[in-house]
Backbone as XML, in Angstrom:
<?xml version="1.0"?>
<chain id="A" units="angstrom">
  <residue number="1" name="UNK">
    <atom name="N" x="67.173" y="125.594" z="88.924"/>
    <atom name="CA" x="68.372" y="124.981" z="88.389"/>
    <atom name="C" x="69.619" y="125.662" z="88.951"/>
  </residue>
  <residue number="2" name="UNK">
    <atom name="N" x="69.632" y="126.996" z="88.975"/>
    <atom name="CA" x="70.772" y="127.716" z="89.508"/>
    <atom name="C" x="70.992" y="127.372" z="90.977"/>
  </residue>
  <residue number="3" name="UNK">
    <atom name="N" x="69.901" y="127.193" z="91.702"/>
    <atom name="CA" x="69.986" y="126.861" z="93.119"/>
    <atom name="C" x="70.677" y="125.512" z="93.329"/>
  </residue>
  <residue number="4" name="UNK">
    <atom name="N" x="70.335" y="124.522" z="92.516"/>
    <atom name="CA" x="70.946" y="123.202" z="92.684"/>
    <atom name="C" x="72.423" y="123.217" z="92.286"/>
  </residue>
  <residue number="5" name="UNK">
    <atom name="N" x="72.792" y="124.028" z="91.300"/>
    <atom name="CA" x="74.196" y="124.152" z="90.915"/>
    <atom name="C" x="74.977" y="124.828" z="92.027"/>
  </residue>
  <residue number="6" name="UNK">
    <atom name="N" x="74.395" y="125.878" z="92.603"/>
    <atom name="CA" x="75.051" y="126.590" z="93.697"/>
    <atom name="C" x="75.231" y="125.652" z="94.890"/>
  </residue>
  <residue number="7" name="UNK">
    <atom name="N" x="74.220" y="124.873" z="95.215"/>
    <atom name="CA" x="74.302" y="123.914" z="96.323"/>
    <atom name="C" x="75.386" y="122.881" z="96.055"/>
  </residue>
  <residue number="8" name="UNK">
    <atom name="N" x="75.455" y="122.391" z="94.816"/>
    <atom name="CA" x="76.473" y="121.406" z="94.453"/>
    <atom name="C" x="77.873" y="122.000" z="94.586"/>
  </residue>
  <residue number="9" name="UNK">
    <atom name="N" x="78.051" y="123.256" z="94.168"/>
    <atom name="CA" x="79.358" y="123.897" z="94.284"/>
    <atom name="C" x="79.751" y="124.102" z="95.735"/>
  </residue>
  <residue number="10" name="UNK">
    <atom name="N" x="78.810" y="124.494" z="96.566"/>
    <atom name="CA" x="79.087" y="124.681" z="97.997"/>
    <atom name="C" x="79.463" y="123.343" z="98.634"/>
  </residue>
  <residue number="11" name="UNK">
    <atom name="N" x="78.720" y="122.287" z="98.303"/>
    <atom name="CA" x="79.015" y="120.958" z="98.837"/>
    <atom name="C" x="80.405" y="120.502" z="98.392"/>
  </residue>
  <residue number="12" name="UNK">
    <atom name="N" x="80.744" y="120.712" z="97.125"/>
    <atom name="CA" x="82.052" y="120.316" z="96.605"/>
    <atom name="C" x="83.163" y="121.074" z="97.305"/>
  </residue>
  <residue number="13" name="UNK">
    <atom name="N" x="82.989" y="122.374" z="97.503"/>
    <atom name="CA" x="83.997" y="123.177" z="98.195"/>
    <atom name="C" x="84.169" y="122.718" z="99.640"/>
  </residue>
  <residue number="14" name="UNK">
    <atom name="N" x="83.059" y="122.424" z="100.301"/>
    <atom name="CA" x="83.134" y="121.953" z="101.684"/>
    <atom name="C" x="83.840" y="120.601" z="101.761"/>
  </residue>
  <residue number="15" name="UNK">
    <atom name="N" x="83.528" y="119.706" z="100.851"/>
    <atom name="CA" x="84.163" y="118.384" z="100.841"/>
    <atom name="C" x="85.655" y="118.510" z="100.571"/>
  </residue>
  <residue number="16" name="UNK">
    <atom name="N" x="86.041" y="119.398" z="99.661"/>
    <atom name="CA" x="87.453" y="119.601" z="99.350"/>
    <atom name="C" x="88.206" y="120.153" z="100.550"/>
  </residue>
  <residue number="17" name="UNK">
    <atom name="N" x="87.579" y="121.051" z="101.311"/>
    <atom name="CA" x="88.259" y="121.605" z="102.485"/>
    <atom name="C" x="88.429" y="120.559" z="103.565"/>
  </residue>
  <residue number="18" name="UNK">
    <atom name="N" x="87.482" y="119.638" z="103.711"/>
    <atom name="CA" x="87.619" y="118.556" z="104.685"/>
    <atom name="C" x="88.772" y="117.656" z="104.288"/>
  </residue>
  <residue number="19" name="UNK">
    <atom name="N" x="88.864" y="117.298" z="103.014"/>
    <atom name="CA" x="89.957" y="116.454" z="102.536"/>
    <atom name="C" x="91.289" y="117.159" z="102.751"/>
  </residue>
  <residue number="20" name="UNK">
    <atom name="N" x="91.357" y="118.447" z="102.474"/>
    <atom name="CA" x="92.596" y="119.191" z="102.642"/>
    <atom name="C" x="93.035" y="119.199" z="104.099"/>
  </residue>
  <residue number="21" name="UNK">
    <atom name="N" x="92.105" y="119.345" z="105.016"/>
    <atom name="CA" x="92.439" y="119.357" z="106.429"/>
    <atom name="C" x="92.927" y="117.989" z="106.878"/>
  </residue>
  <residue number="22" name="UNK">
    <atom name="N" x="92.282" y="116.920" z="106.451"/>
    <atom name="CA" x="92.668" y="115.593" z="106.900"/>
    <atom name="C" x="93.959" y="115.121" z="106.249"/>
  </residue>
  <residue number="23" name="UNK">
    <atom name="N" x="94.363" y="115.705" z="105.128"/>
    <atom name="CA" x="95.565" y="115.263" z="104.438"/>
    <atom name="C" x="96.799" y="116.045" z="104.849"/>
  </residue>
  <residue number="24" name="UNK">
    <atom name="N" x="96.675" y="116.963" z="105.800"/>
    <atom name="CA" x="97.827" y="117.726" z="106.230"/>
    <atom name="C" x="98.842" y="116.805" z="106.898"/>
  </residue>
  <residue number="25" name="UNK">
    <atom name="N" x="100.095" y="117.079" z="106.670"/>
    <atom name="CA" x="101.159" y="116.240" z="107.196"/>
    <atom name="C" x="101.590" y="116.703" z="108.584"/>
  </residue>
  <residue number="26" name="UNK">
    <atom name="N" x="101.985" y="115.736" z="109.395"/>
    <atom name="CA" x="102.563" y="116.053" z="110.697"/>
    <atom name="C" x="104.075" y="115.972" z="110.569"/>
  </residue>
  <residue number="27" name="UNK">
    <atom name="N" x="104.799" y="116.673" z="111.401"/>
    <atom name="CA" x="106.249" y="116.598" z="111.377"/>
    <atom name="C" x="106.707" y="115.277" z="111.977"/>
  </residue>
  <residue number="28" name="UNK">
    <atom name="N" x="107.793" y="114.767" z="111.459"/>
    <atom name="CA" x="108.325" y="113.489" z="111.914"/>
    <atom name="C" x="108.976" y="113.605" z="113.290"/>
  </residue>
  <residue number="29" name="UNK">
    <atom name="N" x="108.880" y="112.531" z="114.060"/>
    <atom name="CA" x="109.612" y="112.434" z="115.322"/>
    <atom name="C" x="111.027" y="111.955" z="115.017"/>
  </residue>
  <residue number="30" name="UNK">
    <atom name="N" x="111.898" y="111.975" z="116.010"/>
    <atom name="CA" x="113.287" y="111.526" z="115.823"/>
    <atom name="C" x="113.347" y="110.060" z="115.410"/>
  </residue>
  <residue number="31" name="UNK">
    <atom name="N" x="112.551" y="109.213" z="116.055"/>
    <atom name="CA" x="112.577" y="107.789" z="115.710"/>
    <atom name="C" x="112.012" y="107.551" z="114.310"/>
  </residue>
  <residue number="32" name="UNK">
    <atom name="N" x="110.990" y="108.316" z="113.925"/>
    <atom name="CA" x="110.461" y="108.203" z="112.564"/>
    <atom name="C" x="111.519" y="108.596" z="111.541"/>
  </residue>
  <residue number="33" name="UNK">
    <atom name="N" x="112.260" y="109.659" z="111.816"/>
    <atom name="CA" x="113.294" y="110.103" z="110.881"/>
    <atom name="C" x="114.429" y="109.084" z="110.790"/>
  </residue>
  <residue number="34" name="UNK">
    <atom name="N" x="114.772" y="108.424" z="111.906"/>
    <atom name="CA" x="115.788" y="107.367" z="111.840"/>
    <atom name="C" x="115.346" y="106.270" z="110.888"/>
  </residue>
  <residue number="35" name="UNK">
    <atom name="N" x="114.098" y="105.847" z="111.011"/>
    <atom name="CA" x="113.566" y="104.814" z="110.131"/>
    <atom name="C" x="113.500" y="105.281" z="108.688"/>
  </residue>
  <residue number="36" name="UNK">
    <atom name="N" x="113.061" y="106.504" z="108.476"/>
    <atom name="CA" x="112.989" y="107.077" z="107.142"/>
    <atom name="C" x="114.385" y="107.108" z="106.503"/>
  </residue>
  <residue number="37" name="UNK">
    <atom name="N" x="115.361" y="107.597" z="107.244"/>
    <atom name="CA" x="116.719" y="107.689" z="106.711"/>
    <atom name="C" x="117.298" y="106.307" z="106.408"/>
  </residue>
  <residue number="38" name="UNK">
    <atom name="N" x="117.041" y="105.329" z="107.275"/>
    <atom name="CA" x="117.505" y="103.963" z="107.019"/>
    <atom name="C" x="116.875" y="103.429" z="105.735"/>
  </residue>
  <residue number="39" name="UNK">
    <atom name="N" x="115.612" y="103.705" z="105.544"/>
    <atom name="CA" x="114.875" y="103.273" z="104.354"/>
    <atom name="C" x="115.466" y="103.891" z="103.098"/>
  </residue>
  <residue number="40" name="UNK">
    <atom name="N" x="115.644" y="105.189" z="103.108"/>
    <atom name="CA" x="116.138" y="105.910" z="101.942"/>
    <atom name="C" x="117.577" y="105.507" z="101.620"/>
  </residue>
  <residue number="41" name="UNK">
    <atom name="N" x="118.410" y="105.369" z="102.642"/>
    <atom name="CA" x="119.804" y="104.974" z="102.421"/>
    <atom name="C" x="119.896" y="103.578" z="101.812"/>
  </residue>
  <residue number="42" name="UNK">
    <atom name="N" x="119.010" y="102.681" z="102.206"/>
    <atom name="CA" x="119.013" y="101.325" z="101.647"/>
    <atom name="C" x="118.576" y="101.319" z="100.190"/>
  </residue>
  <residue number="43" name="UNK">
    <atom name="N" x="117.680" y="102.215" z="99.816"/>
    <atom name="CA" x="117.147" y="102.248" z="98.454"/>
    <atom name="C" x="117.991" y="103.079" z="97.499"/>
  </residue>
  <residue number="44" name="UNK">
    <atom name="N" x="118.745" y="104.025" z="97.990"/>
    <atom name="CA" x="119.484" y="104.966" z="97.135"/>
    <atom name="C" x="120.371" y="104.291" z="96.090"/>
  </residue>
  <residue number="45" name="UNK">
    <atom name="N" x="121.088" y="103.215" z="96.405"/>
    <atom name="CA" x="121.931" y="102.590" z="95.368"/>
    <atom name="C" x="121.140" y="102.020" z="94.187"/>
  </residue>
  <residue number="46" name="UNK">
    <atom name="N" x="119.844" y="101.771" z="94.361"/>
    <atom name="CA" x="119.014" y="101.218" z="93.289"/>
    <atom name="C" x="118.633" y="102.249" z="92.237"/>
  </residue>
  <residue number="47" name="UNK">
    <atom name="N" x="118.833" y="103.541" z="92.536"/>
    <atom name="CA" x="118.340" y="104.597" z="91.652"/>
    <atom name="C" x="119.421" y="105.617" z="91.350"/>
  </residue>
  <residue number="48" name="UNK">
    <atom name="N" x="119.443" y="106.081" z="90.110"/>
    <atom name="CA" x="120.366" y="107.116" z="89.679"/>
    <atom name="C" x="119.705" y="108.474" z="89.879"/>
  </residue>
  <residue number="49" name="UNK">
    <atom name="N" x="120.330" y="109.349" z="90.666"/>
    <atom name="CA" x="119.794" y="110.699" z="90.861"/>
    <atom name="C" x="118.485" y="110.714" z="91.635"/>
  </residue>
  <residue number="50" name="UNK">
    <atom name="N" x="118.373" y="109.887" z="92.649"/>
    <atom name="CA" x="117.140" y="109.787" z="93.440"/>
    <atom name="C" x="116.803" y="111.115" z="94.101"/>
  </residue>
  <residue number="51" name="UNK">
    <atom name="N" x="115.580" y="111.593" z="93.883"/>
    <atom name="CA" x="115.045" y="112.774" z="94.561"/>
    <atom name="C" x="113.740" y="112.355" z="95.210"/>
  </residue>
  <residue number="52" name="UNK">
    <atom name="N" x="113.553" y="112.726" z="96.463"/>
    <atom name="CA" x="112.395" y="112.267" z="97.230"/>
    <atom name="C" x="111.390" y="113.383" z="97.459"/>
  </residue>
  <residue number="53" name="UNK">
    <atom name="N" x="110.131" y="113.003" z="97.557"/>
    <atom name="CA" x="109.073" y="113.946" z="97.913"/>
    <atom name="C" x="109.251" y="114.340" z="99.370"/>
  </residue>
  <residue number="54" name="UNK">
    <atom name="N" x="108.817" y="115.521" z="99.705"/>
    <atom name="CA" x="108.920" y="115.981" z="101.091"/>
    <atom name="C" x="108.023" y="115.153" z="102.014"/>
  </residue>
  <residue number="55" name="UNK">
    <atom name="N" x="106.834" y="114.801" z="101.537"/>
    <atom name="CA" x="105.900" y="114.012" z="102.339"/>
    <atom name="C" x="106.082" y="112.532" z="102.067"/>
  </residue>
  <residue number="56" name="UNK">
    <atom name="N" x="105.799" y="111.733" z="103.068"/>
    <atom name="CA" x="105.801" y="110.285" z="102.916"/>
    <atom name="C" x="104.660" y="109.734" z="103.751"/>
  </residue>
  <residue number="57" name="UNK">
    <atom name="N" x="104.323" y="108.472" z="103.535"/>
    <atom name="CA" x="103.246" y="107.830" z="104.275"/>
    <atom name="C" x="103.848" y="106.882" z="105.299"/>
  </residue>
  <residue number="58" name="UNK">
    <atom name="N" x="103.223" y="106.808" z="106.458"/>
    <atom name="CA" x="103.742" y="105.989" z="107.547"/>
    <atom name="C" x="102.608" y="105.207" z="108.180"/>
  </residue>
  <residue number="59" name="UNK">
    <atom name="N" x="102.791" y="103.893" z="108.294"/>
    <atom name="CA" x="101.854" y="103.026" z="108.987"/>
    <atom name="C" x="102.562" y="102.538" z="110.253"/>
  </residue>
  <residue number="60" name="UNK">
    <atom name="N" x="102.108" y="103.019" z="111.404"/>
    <atom name="CA" x="102.712" y="102.629" z="112.677"/>
    <atom name="C" x="101.967" y="101.431" z="113.242"/>
  </residue>
  <residue number="61" name="UNK">
    <atom name="N" x="102.677" y="100.336" z="113.427"/>
    <atom name="CA" x="102.107" y="99.142" z="114.031"/>
    <atom name="C" x="102.785" y="98.905" z="115.371"/>
  </residue>
  <residue number="62" name="UNK">
    <atom name="N" x="102.291" y="97.958" z="116.145"/>
    <atom name="CA" x="102.814" y="97.713" z="117.486"/>
    <atom name="C" x="104.288" y="97.324" z="117.471"/>
  </residue>
  <residue number="63" name="UNK">
    <atom name="N" x="104.704" y="96.543" z="116.472"/>
    <atom name="CA" x="106.069" y="96.024" z="116.453"/>
    <atom name="C" x="106.943" y="96.559" z="115.326"/>
  </residue>
  <residue number="64" name="UNK">
    <atom name="N" x="106.409" y="97.457" z="114.501"/>
    <atom name="CA" x="107.193" y="97.984" z="113.387"/>
    <atom name="C" x="106.527" y="99.223" z="112.797"/>
  </residue>
  <residue number="65" name="UNK">
    <atom name="N" x="107.292" y="99.954" z="112.029"/>
    <atom name="CA" x="106.789" y="101.075" z="111.233"/>
    <atom name="C" x="106.988" y="100.724" z="109.767"/>
  </residue>
  <residue number="66" name="UNK">
    <atom name="N" x="106.004" y="101.060" z="108.942"/>
    <atom name="CA" x="106.097" y="100.807" z="107.511"/>
    <atom name="C" x="106.061" y="102.155" z="106.802"/>
  </residue>
  <residue number="67" name="UNK">
    <atom name="N" x="107.103" y="102.424" z="106.028"/>
    <atom name="CA" x="107.246" y="103.685" z="105.302"/>
    <atom name="C" x="106.895" y="103.481" z="103.839"/>
  </residue>
  <residue number="68" name="UNK">
    <atom name="N" x="106.211" y="104.461" z="103.262"/>
    <atom name="CA" x="105.894" y="104.493" z="101.837"/>
    <atom name="C" x="106.387" y="105.843" z="101.328"/>
  </residue>
  <residue number="69" name="UNK">
    <atom name="N" x="107.420" y="105.823" z="100.501"/>
    <atom name="CA" x="108.091" y="107.050" z="100.073"/>
    <atom name="C" x="108.011" y="107.167" z="98.549"/>
  </residue>
  <residue number="70" name="UNK">
    <atom name="N" x="107.611" y="108.322" z="98.060"/>
    <atom name="CA" x="107.592" y="108.612" z="96.622"/>
    <atom name="C" x="108.793" y="109.455" z="96.255"/>
  </residue>
  <residue number="71" name="UNK">
    <atom name="N" x="109.226" y="109.314" z="95.024"/>
    <atom name="CA" x="110.331" y="110.120" z="94.537"/>
    <atom name="C" x="110.438" y="110.014" z="93.034"/>
  </residue>
  <residue number="72" name="UNK">
    <atom name="N" x="111.593" y="110.396" z="92.533"/>
    <atom name="CA" x="111.868" y="110.260" z="91.110"/>
    <atom name="C" x="113.349" y="109.943" z="90.939"/>
  </residue>
  <residue number="73" name="UNK">
    <atom name="N" x="113.677" y="109.356" z="89.785"/>
    <atom name="CA" x="115.058" y="109.008" z="89.474"/>
    <atom name="C" x="115.244" y="109.025" z="87.966"/>
  </residue>
  <residue number="74" name="UNK">
    <atom name="N" x="116.505" y="109.027" z="87.553"/>
    <atom name="CA" x="116.818" y="108.990" z="86.131"/>
    <atom name="C" x="116.825" y="107.550" z="85.645"/>
  </residue>
  <residue number="75" name="UNK">
    <atom name="N" x="116.204" y="107.330" z="84.484"/>
    <atom name="CA" x="116.253" y="106.027" z="83.829"/>
    <atom name="C" x="116.229" y="106.263" z="82.323"/>
  </residue>
  <residue number="76" name="UNK">
    <atom name="N" x="117.252" y="105.821" z="81.652"/>
    <atom name="CA" x="117.368" y="105.984" z="80.189"/>
    <atom name="C" x="117.183" y="107.441" z="79.761"/>
  </residue>
  <residue number="77" name="UNK">
    <atom name="N" x="117.779" y="108.353" z="80.519"/>
    <atom name="CA" x="117.726" y="109.766" z="80.162"/>
    <atom name="C" x="116.436" y="110.480" z="80.502"/>
  </residue>
  <residue number="78" name="UNK">
    <atom name="N" x="115.504" y="109.802" z="81.163"/>
    <atom name="CA" x="114.226" y="110.422" z="81.552"/>
    <atom name="C" x="114.027" y="110.303" z="83.056"/>
  </residue>
  <residue number="79" name="UNK">
    <atom name="N" x="113.301" y="111.279" z="83.599"/>
    <atom name="CA" x="112.918" y="111.241" z="85.013"/>
    <atom name="C" x="111.687" y="110.350" z="85.124"/>
  </residue>
  <residue number="80" name="UNK">
    <atom name="N" x="111.733" y="109.365" z="86.002"/>
    <atom name="CA" x="110.583" y="108.486" z="86.208"/>
    <atom name="C" x="110.164" y="108.524" z="87.672"/>
  </residue>
  <residue number="81" name="UNK">
    <atom name="N" x="108.898" y="108.238" z="87.924"/>
    <atom name="CA" x="108.390" y="108.156" z="89.292"/>
    <atom name="C" x="108.833" y="106.825" z="89.906"/>
  </residue>
  <residue number="82" name="UNK">
    <atom name="N" x="109.293" y="106.890" z="91.147"/>
    <atom name="CA" x="109.689" y="105.687" z="91.871"/>
    <atom name="C" x="109.031" y="105.680" z="93.239"/>
  </residue>
  <residue number="83" name="UNK">
    <atom name="N" x="108.872" y="104.471" z="93.788"/>
    <atom name="CA" x="108.298" y="104.334" z="95.132"/>
    <atom name="C" x="109.146" y="103.352" z="95.926"/>
  </residue>
  <residue number="84" name="UNK">
    <atom name="N" x="109.270" y="103.645" z="97.212"/>
    <atom name="CA" x="110.095" y="102.850" z="98.113"/>
    <atom name="C" x="109.244" y="102.499" z="99.325"/>
  </residue>
  <residue number="85" name="UNK">
    <atom name="N" x="109.319" y="101.257" z="99.742"/>
    <atom name="CA" x="108.604" y="100.815" z="100.940"/>
    <atom name="C" x="109.598" y="100.105" z="101.857"/>
  </residue>
  <residue number="86" name="UNK">
    <atom name="N" x="109.520" y="100.402" z="103.148"/>
    <atom name="CA" x="110.418" y="99.787" z="104.120"/>
    <atom name="C" x="109.677" y="99.468" z="105.406"/>
  </residue>
  <residue number="87" name="UNK">
    <atom name="N" x="110.096" y="98.390" z="106.038"/>
    <atom name="CA" x="109.672" y="98.068" z="107.397"/>
    <atom name="C" x="110.873" y="98.328" z="108.301"/>
  </residue>
  <residue number="88" name="UNK">
    <atom name="N" x="110.652" y="99.039" z="109.402"/>
    <atom name="CA" x="111.723" y="99.266" z="110.377"/>
    <atom name="C" x="111.204" y="98.927" z="111.769"/>
  </residue>
  <residue number="89" name="UNK">
    <atom name="N" x="112.134" y="98.808" z="112.699"/>
    <atom name="CA" x="111.733" y="98.680" z="114.093"/>
    <atom name="C" x="111.019" y="99.964" z="114.502"/>
  </residue>
  <residue number="90" name="UNK">
    <atom name="N" x="110.256" y="99.927" z="115.577"/>
    <atom name="CA" x="109.478" y="101.113" z="115.974"/>
    <atom name="C" x="110.365" y="102.302" z="116.321"/>
  </residue>
  <residue number="91" name="UNK">
    <atom name="N" x="111.593" y="102.049" z="116.775"/>
    <atom name="CA" x="112.487" y="103.166" z="117.090"/>
    <atom name="C" x="113.316" y="103.603" z="115.886"/>
  </residue>
  <residue number="92" name="UNK">
    <atom name="N" x="113.143" y="102.916" z="114.746"/>
    <atom name="CA" x="113.814" y="103.301" z="113.516"/>
    <atom name="C" x="115.252" y="102.856" z="113.380"/>
  </residue>
  <residue number="93" name="UNK">
    <atom name="N" x="115.773" y="102.133" z="114.371"/>
    <atom name="CA" x="117.175" y="101.736" z="114.353"/>
    <atom name="C" x="117.433" y="100.581" z="113.390"/>
  </residue>
  <residue number="94" name="UNK">
    <atom name="N" x="116.510" y="99.631" z="113.318"/>
    <atom name="CA" x="116.740" y="98.425" z="112.523"/>
    <atom name="C" x="115.846" y="98.410" z="111.281"/>
  </residue>
  <residue number="95" name="UNK">
    <atom name="N" x="116.465" y="98.258" z="110.113"/>
    <atom name="CA" x="115.734" y="98.105" z="108.858"/>
    <atom name="C" x="115.384" y="96.631" z="108.710"/>
  </residue>
  <residue number="96" name="UNK">
    <atom name="N" x="114.095" y="96.315" z="108.647"/>
    <atom name="CA" x="113.642" y="94.928" z="108.565"/>
    <atom name="C" x="113.493" y="94.455" z="107.126"/>
  </residue>
  <residue number="97" name="UNK">
    <atom name="N" x="113.024" y="95.325" z="106.232"/>
    <atom name="CA" x="112.901" y="94.984" z="104.818"/>
    <atom name="C" x="112.775" y="96.259" z="104.002"/>
  </residue>
  <residue number="98" name="UNK">
    <atom name="N" x="113.090" y="96.139" z="102.707"/>
    <atom name="CA" x="113.008" y="97.291" z="101.802"/>
    <atom name="C" x="112.670" y="96.788" z="100.416"/>
  </residue>
  <residue number="99" name="UNK">
    <atom name="N" x="111.709" y="97.454" z="99.763"/>
    <atom name="CA" x="111.376" y="97.165" z="98.371"/>
    <atom name="C" x="111.238" y="98.484" z="97.628"/>
  </residue>
  <residue number="100" name="UNK">
    <atom name="N" x="111.484" y="98.437" z="96.330"/>
    <atom name="CA" x="111.324" y="99.643" z="95.518"/>
    <atom name="C" x="110.876" y="99.241" z="94.127"/>
  </residue>
  <residue number="101" name="UNK">
    <atom name="N" x="110.218" y="100.194" z="93.467"/>
    <atom name="CA" x="109.682" y="99.937" z="92.138"/>
    <atom name="C" x="109.364" y="101.271" z="91.480"/>
  </residue>
  <residue number="102" name="UNK">
    <atom name="N" x="108.961" y="101.223" z="90.223"/>
    <atom name="CA" x="108.494" y="102.441" z="89.572"/>
    <atom name="C" x="107.048" y="102.691" z="89.988"/>
  </residue>
  <residue number="103" name="UNK">
    <atom name="N" x="106.606" y="103.931" z="89.872"/>
    <atom name="CA" x="105.233" y="104.288" z="90.226"/>
    <atom name="C" x="105.178" y="105.170" z="91.454"/>
  </residue>
  <residue number="104" name="UNK">
    <atom name="N" x="103.966" y="105.365" z="91.968"/>
    <atom name="CA" x="103.728" y="106.247" z="93.111"/>
    <atom name="C" x="102.768" y="105.591" z="94.091"/>
  </residue>
  <residue number="105" name="UNK">
    <atom name="N" x="102.927" y="105.946" z="95.347"/>
    <atom name="CA" x="101.940" y="105.586" z="96.367"/>
    <atom name="C" x="100.956" y="106.741" z="96.481"/>
  </residue>
  <residue number="106" name="UNK">
    <atom name="N" x="99.670" y="106.431" z="96.638"/>
    <atom name="CA" x="98.655" y="107.455" z="96.855"/>
    <atom name="C" x="97.760" y="107.029" z="98.006"/>
  </residue>
  <residue number="107" name="UNK">
    <atom name="N" x="97.173" y="107.993" z="98.671"/>
    <atom name="CA" x="96.257" y="107.689" z="99.772"/>
    <atom name="C" x="94.989" y="107.013" z="99.294"/>
  </residue>
  <residue number="108" name="UNK">
    <atom name="N" x="94.545" y="107.332" z="98.079"/>
    <atom name="CA" x="93.290" y="106.758" z="97.591"/>
    <atom name="C" x="93.351" y="105.242" z="97.512"/>
  </residue>
  <residue number="109" name="UNK">
    <atom name="N" x="94.520" y="104.712" z="97.225"/>
    <atom name="CA" x="94.648" y="103.274" z="97.049"/>
    <atom name="C" x="95.204" y="102.573" z="98.290"/>
  </residue>
  <residue number="110" name="UNK">
    <atom name="N" x="95.422" y="103.307" z="99.343"/>
    <atom name="CA" x="95.996" y="102.713" z="100.543"/>
    <atom name="C" x="95.030" y="101.699" z="101.149"/>
  </residue>
  <residue number="111" name="UNK">
    <atom name="N" x="95.547" y="100.515" z="101.415"/>
    <atom name="CA" x="94.722" y="99.473" z="102.018"/>
    <atom name="C" x="95.034" y="99.339" z="103.506"/>
  </residue>
  <residue number="112" name="UNK">
    <atom name="N" x="96.003" y="100.099" z="103.976"/>
    <atom name="CA" x="96.342" y="100.098" z="105.388"/>
    <atom name="C" x="96.159" y="101.510" z="105.931"/>
  </residue>
  <residue number="113" name="UNK">
    <atom name="N" x="96.052" y="101.628" z="107.229"/>
    <atom name="CA" x="95.888" y="102.936" z="107.852"/>
    <atom name="C" x="97.240" y="103.637" z="107.871"/>
  </residue>
  <residue number="114" name="UNK">
    <atom name="N" x="97.334" y="104.734" z="107.174"/>
    <atom name="CA" x="98.599" y="105.476" z="107.119"/>
    <atom name="C" x="98.365" y="106.920" z="107.513"/>
  </residue>
  <residue number="115" name="UNK">
    <atom name="N" x="99.445" y="107.558" z="107.929"/>
    <atom name="CA" x="99.397" y="108.981" z="108.162"/>
    <atom name="C" x="100.478" y="109.619" z="107.284"/>
  </residue>
  <residue number="116" name="UNK">
    <atom name="N" x="100.267" y="110.861" z="106.944"/>
    <atom name="CA" x="101.228" y="111.574" z="106.117"/>
    <atom name="C" x="102.173" y="112.275" z="107.054"/>
  </residue>
  <residue number="117" name="UNK">
    <atom name="N" x="103.467" y="112.162" z="106.783"/>
    <atom name="CA" x="104.479" y="112.812" z="107.612"/>
    <atom name="C" x="105.414" y="113.604" z="106.701"/>
  </residue>
  <residue number="118" name="UNK">
    <atom name="N" x="106.179" y="114.501" z="107.314"/>
    <atom name="CA" x="107.117" y="115.335" z="106.574"/>
    <atom name="C" x="108.509" y="115.166" z="107.144"/>
  </residue>
  <residue number="119" name="UNK">
    <atom name="N" x="109.492" y="115.316" z="106.256"/>
    <atom name="CA" x="110.892" y="115.299" z="106.680"/>
    <atom name="C" x="111.182" y="116.578" z="107.433"/>
  </residue>
</chain>
């Protein structure tokens, strides 16, 4: 019994380290940051006291980049989780669309291929 528990713990630790390695964020390129900044600037008026997470999710497609940004804002005297999504041109110059809502984006629920990036 102790052997199977030890094996399970080793397997769990190994699986956690693989997830940690694959979830590491890469630094943003200049064009990615242009798109990120365009996205955030478009969404900022929708939220009071907007604060953003350091990491964001990015789906790079042939003709556009799609940003998924988590943050928080004040609503009725409380801090709430907010999420912002934007489509930009691949060079980040043109904002194609922007949506925002309460809640968070997570990798577990991602239905598109995304990478984690950092500001």
